[in-house]
DODRENBA-612790 format. One record per residue (C-alpha): x, y, z; residue in three letters. Coordinates in steps of 0.05 Angstrom, whole numbers, plus 5000, padded with zeros to 4 digits. Layout:
BEGIN
XYZALA/...
This chain:
BEGIN
605015008095MET/600515088158PHE/601515848153LYS/599515828081PHE/592715468101PHE/591515878163SER/591516498116VAL/586916208070ILE/582416008124PHE/582316648157ILE/580716978086VAL/574916498077LEU/571616658141ILE/572617428133PHE/568717388067PHE/563916858083GLY/561617278141CYS/561417958107GLU/554718198098LYS/550618258038LYS/548019018023ASP/540818858025ILE/539319628001THR/542419617929SER/539419177873VAL/539918437874GLN/541317997818LYS/535417877770VAL/535417257726HIS/532717527658TRP/527417087621ASP/527716617682ARG/524816997752ASP/516917127751MET/513517697769CYS/510817617843GLU/503817797827ARG/502417577756CYS/507317037749LYS/509317247682MET/516817177662VAL/521017817679VAL/524417947619SER/523018777596ASP/529019117621ARG/525819757613LYS/520119617660HIS/522119157716THR/520919357788VAL/525119027846GLU/522019117921VAL/526618937982ILE/524018828044ASN/528619208092ALA/527718798150LYS/528718138114THR/533218298052GLY/527817848012LYS/527518107941LYS/520818097901TYR/520618267825LEU/515018537779PHE/514918617709ASP/511119237714ASP/510119777766ILE/502019677769GLY/503518887782CYS/507519187843MET/502319707864MET/496719267865LEU/500918617902TRP/501919137955PHE/494419247962ASP/492018557955GLU/497218237999GLU/496618708053ASP/503518868057ILE/505519158120SER/512419388102TRP/510319738043LYS/512920428066ASP/519120178087SER/520619738024ALA/527019937981ILE/524119997917ILE/528419977848TRP/525720057776ILE/529120107711THR/529320757674ASP/524920687607VAL/530021027571LYS/537020717596THR/535020067630GLY/539120287694GLU/536420187759TRP/533520777796ILE/530620897859ASP/523020827847ALA/520921287903ARG/524921907864SER/523321757797ALA/519222177749TYR/513521797714TYR/510021857648ASP/503921477624THR/504421397549MET/508720687543ASN/507720017521LEU/508719607582THR/508818847603PRO/501818857635MET/498619507593SER/499120037655TYR/502520497614GLY/507220787665ILE/515120907651GLY/520221097702ALA/524921627687HIS/530921847731LYS/530922587699LYS/524422937697ARG/528023247627SER/527522527597ASP/519522607596ILE/516722967527LYS/513923667536ASP/506123627546GLY/505822907573GLU/503222817637GLU/508222757689VAL/507122327756LEU/511222207817ASP/511321537863PHE/505221787903THR/501121967844THR/501821337800ILE/496720877844LYS/490421267821PRO/492921167747HIS/493920437755ILE/487220287789LEU/484020687736LYS/487420237682ILE/485719587724GLU/478619767728ASN/477819897654GLN/482219267641LEU/477318847689ASN/471019137652LYS/473718837587LYS/474518187612SER/467618127640HIS/
C-alpha cells in the first residue's frame, strides 16, 4: 500500500511541476471573458485576438484586432514587439499567428474596424485590399479617426 501511494505522490509531483507552454493559445471563456480595451464580452469566434506577454505568460483578450492595436499604443506596452499574438481566422475560426496572417478590410467586426485575418492569402477575394500585420495599423487609425469624428 505504501508503494502505491508513493507512486501516486511522485506522479502528482511530476505533473504538478510541469511547465505550461505559454506560447500556445490559452483557454478562452467565450461569452464571459472581456476585451482588455473596450471591456465588451468576447464572443465573436472569427475576430478574437489573444496576446501573450512572452516574459510573464499573462494573456490579454480582444474582441477586435483594432482594440489590440490601439491598446498597445494607449497603454504604452513596452513588450509589444515580443508579444505572442494569436488571432482567429475569419473563415474557419482556427487560431493562427497574427504576425504571419493575411488581412482584408471588408468584414463586419465587433468594433467596426473591418479587418479579418486569413491563414492563406488565397482566401481573400480577388480585387480586395490585402494587408499584412505591419500595414493594418494605419487602416485602424483611419477608422478610429472616422469613428471619433462621428461621436463628437
